N, C-alpha and C positions, 0 to 999 in steps of 0.2 A: 283247375290245376291238375297237373299230372301226378298220379300216385306213384308211378314208376317211370324213370327216364334213363335211357342208356345213351351215352355220347361217345361214339368211336371206340366201343369196347372190343378189345382184342385179347385172345388167350392163346398162348403158345405152349406146346408140350415139346420142348427141345426144338427140333427142326420142323415140327408139325404145327401148323396153325389151325386150331380147332374152331376158333371164332375170329372173324376178320372184320374189324372196324364196323361193328354192328351198332346202329343208332335207331331207337324208336321210343315212343311215349305210350303209356297206358293211362287213360283218363280215370279219374276217381269214379268208383261205383260201376265199372265196366268189367267185362270178361274178355280178356285177350288170349289168343291161342298162338303158341309157337308150334308150327306145323312143318313137317318135312320128313324125308326118308331117314332110315337109320344112318348114323354117322354124320348128320348134317350140322351138328353143333347145338341142337335145341336144348338138350338136357344140360350141357355145359353152360349155356347162356343162363338157364334158370339157376344153376348153382352159383354163378357169378353174382346174380341178383341177391341170392340168399346169403352170400358171404362164405359159402362152403369151399369155394375156390377163389384164389386171388387173381385179379385182372393183371394182364401183362402191360396193357396201356388202356387209356380211356377212363371214363368216370361213370359211376352208378349213383343215381339219386332216388331216394324213397321219401315221399311226402315233401319234396322240395329240398331236402337236406342231402348233402354230399356224404354218402356212406361208403365210398370206395375203400377206405382204409379201416372201416369199422368191423368188428367181429360179428358173427351171426346173431348173438344175443342182444346186440344193441341196434338191430335194424328194424325192429318192431314188425316182424313178419312171422307168419306160421307156415308150415309146409306139410304136404301130404306126399309120401313117397310111393313108388311103384309097388314095393312090398309093403304090406300093412304095418310091419314092424311093431306088432303088439306083443306085450309081455305075456307069455303063456300062463304064468303062475298067478297073474293078477286078474281080478274080475273086470267086467266091462266098465264099471264105475271107476275102479282104480286106474285102469288104462287111460280113461278120458281125463281124470284129475291129476295124472302124474306130473305134468308140467306145472300146474298151479301149486302143487305141494312143494316142488323144488324151489319155486319162487316165493314160498312161504305166504301164499295168499290165505287170509283167515278162513277158518272152517265154515263159518256162516256164509261167507261169500262164495266159497267153493260149492256148497250145497245148493245155493240159489242158482248158480250157473249150470250145475249138473242137471237140475230139474228142467231148466229151460232147454238145454241142448238135447237131452234125452227125449223130450216131447217133440222138438223140431224134427228129429231124425227117426222117430218111431222106435226108440230103444228103451222106453220106460219100463216095460215088462222084462227086459233082458239085462238090467244093470248088475244083477248078481251072478250072471253066468261067466264062464271062462271062454276065451277065444275058441277053444276046441269044440265048444258046444254051439257055435254059431255057423251059419252059412257064409259063403263068400261075400254075398251082398251085405249081410249084417256086419261082417268084419270090416268091410269098407266103410260102413256108416260109423263104426267106432273110430276108425282112423280119421274120418272127417270130423267127428265130434271132438277129438283131441285137438284138432287145429282150430275149430270154431270157438271152443271154450276159452281160448287165449284172448279172444276179442281184439285181435290185431286188425288194423284197417286193410292189410294186404295178406292174401293167402296164395301160396305158390303150390302148384300141383304137378307132379312129374309122372305122367302116364298112369293115373290112379285106377283106371278101369281095365288095364291090359290083362289082368288075371281073371276076369269075369267072362262068362259065356255071353253069347250074342244077346239073348233076351235080357239078362241082368244089365249088360252094358247100356241097352236102350233105356231101361227103367232108371238107371243111375244117372244117365245124361240128363234126363228130365229133372230128377231130384236135385242134382248139383246146380243146374241152371236156376231152378225155382228158388233154391236156398240162397244163392248168390244175390238174386234180385230182391228177395225178401229182407235180407240182412243189409243190403246196400254195400257190401264189401267189394274190394277190387281183387280180381283173380287173374293170375298169369298161369296158364294151363299148357302143359306140354303133351303133344300126342303125335303119332304118325298116321292116325286114322282120320282121313278127310271128312268122314261122316260126323265124327265128334266135333271137328272144327266148324263145319258148315252149320250144324244144328245148334251149337251152343254159343258161338263167339259173337261179340259185337265187332271184333276186329281180328283178322288173321295175319300173322307175320310168317310168311312162307320162307323157309331157309333152305339153302343148298350149298354144300361145301363150305359151311361157316359164314356165308354171306346172305343178306336178305335178297330174295328173288322178287318178292312183291309184298307190300304192306297195305292191306285194303280190307273193307268190309266183305263178308262172305258173298253177297250178291254181286259186287264188283269183280271179285276174284273169278267168279263163274262167268259173268257176262263179258268182261274185258280183261282177259289174262294179259299181263305185261310182257310175258316171254313164252316161248314154245314150251319150256319146262313147266311153267305154271299151268299152261293149257292142258298139258298131258298128265299133270299130277291131280288136277281137280276134275271131278265128274266120275260117274259110274255107269258104263265104262268111260275111260278118259277120252278126251277129244282126239279125233283122227288128225294126225299131222302128215300132210301130203307133200311129197317132193314135186316141184314143178320144173318145167323145161320150156325153152323158147320154141315158138312156132310162129308162122306168118300171121296168125290171127291173135297172138298174144300168149299169155302164160297158160300152158296146158299141163295136165298130170303127166309126169315123166313116164315115158314108155308107151304113151298113147298118142293118137292123132287129134285129140280134142274131145269135146269142145273147149274153147278158151274160158278160163275162170277169171282172168283179169287182163286188161289192156296194158300190160307191162312186161318187162323182161322176166321170164319165168326162172331163169338160172339164178337169179338173185333172191328168190322168194321161196317160202314154204306157205302152204295154205292149211288152215285148220277148220274142221267142221265137227260139231258134236254128234254122236251117234243118234240122239233123239231128234235131231233136225233132219235126218235122212228119211226119205220115203221111196217106195217103189213107184216107178213110172212106166208107162206103156211104150211110147215111141219118142220120148225125150230123155234128157239127162245124160249121165255118163254110163257107158257100156262097161259091164263088169261080169265076172264069173263067180258063182257061189263056191266058197271053200268048205264052209260048215255052218250049221245052225244049232242054236241052243234054246230050247223052249223053257221059260222060267215061270210059266203060269200067266202072269199079267202081260209079259213081254216075250218077244223072241229076239235073240241076238243073232243077226245074220252077218257072217264074216265073208267078205267078198275081196276079190283081187281085180284092180283096174291098173294095168301097166305095172309100174313099180310101187304102187300104193296099195296098202292093206286097209280096207274100209270096213268098219264095224257099224252096222245099222241097228238101232234099237227100235223095233217095230211093235205096235200094240197087238195084244192077243197072240193067237197061234198062227204062225206062217210056216207052211211046209213046202220047202223047195229043196230039191235034191242037190248034193254037191256036183259041181260041174255045169249046172244049169246057167244059161245067160240071163242076166237081169239088167235093168237100167235104174240108176240111182239119181235122185234129184233132191234139190234143197232150194230155199229162198236165198236171194243174194245177200240179205242182211245176216244170214247165218254163217257166212264165210268170214274167217279171220286170216290176216296175213302177217307173216313174220319174216324178218331178214334171215336169209339162209346162212350168213356168216355170223352175225352177232346173236341171232335168234331172238331179237327184240321185236316187239309189236310194231307193225307198220300201219299207221292210220291214214297214210297218204295214198294207199292203194284201194281202188274201188272194184268191187266184184262185178263181173259181167253176168247178166241173167242167162240161165241155161236156155237153149233153144226149145221152143214148144213143138 
């Protein structure tokens, strides 16, 4: 059964439509991520699920019950916000227990839950401290503890790691995912960080301009992007999106004389290839000029220009090539993706032509 379900949910702010007919399900015990750039409607969607905003149209279900008109307190969800929202004058224990005290949970039950949550989150030795005496990662654990101790089946998270540095974010990603799996709770998690989404989620709902661009498992999102936007949003660095043009031999990179990438009309197509799929070739492939290179230790990012296309190649190790030097770039036919130039939707009816050897 779905723990969360949205059916045609729309949210209007006057003449502005922040969320446009969004529908998706989150299965019980899974972690789903709402992913997208700033302003795409992901946090608004989360707030509609929580009941912090009223839907303009559509319906919200939690645990199979229609909660569209219910206030937040009756939706049986907990929430972790971007800001930790800890009370500075209260101890760690008092912050975690605050919601239970408001709901008048008996003291013995509160103590039992606190001991369990503090042990789960590694906070047992810190329960007497104030928030100002904690690191950023410890404060985030307190905020998580306050949500977990409610023992609701659904937990909503609105960019909870955005205030942490890169190392702490990496550690907390692993901790949150492990905690979600251990407790078996359902999480709906908002982020603009694709690394968080790809490393944590069972399912990713990619949003753009208030609409769902693609709803898929992380592996499918990477391997079979449904749109050019999805292709260019996922991946580090993102997929190269290449404008094509018509030529006697088929579709070629715009501004070049070939080789052909597909036996189709190029003017109607865009091609996509991931930087890690590109390799340097000797006498085959696409002719290009190096614009710049960036050595990152394990990899080198080589930025090249081929006609109207800017191609980024992610090459293993250190590759030293001066700007302006000619190179040839090659890839396997199965590494090419095609999208309609007008709708920018995936085209699975177009087959790639192998590059000449």
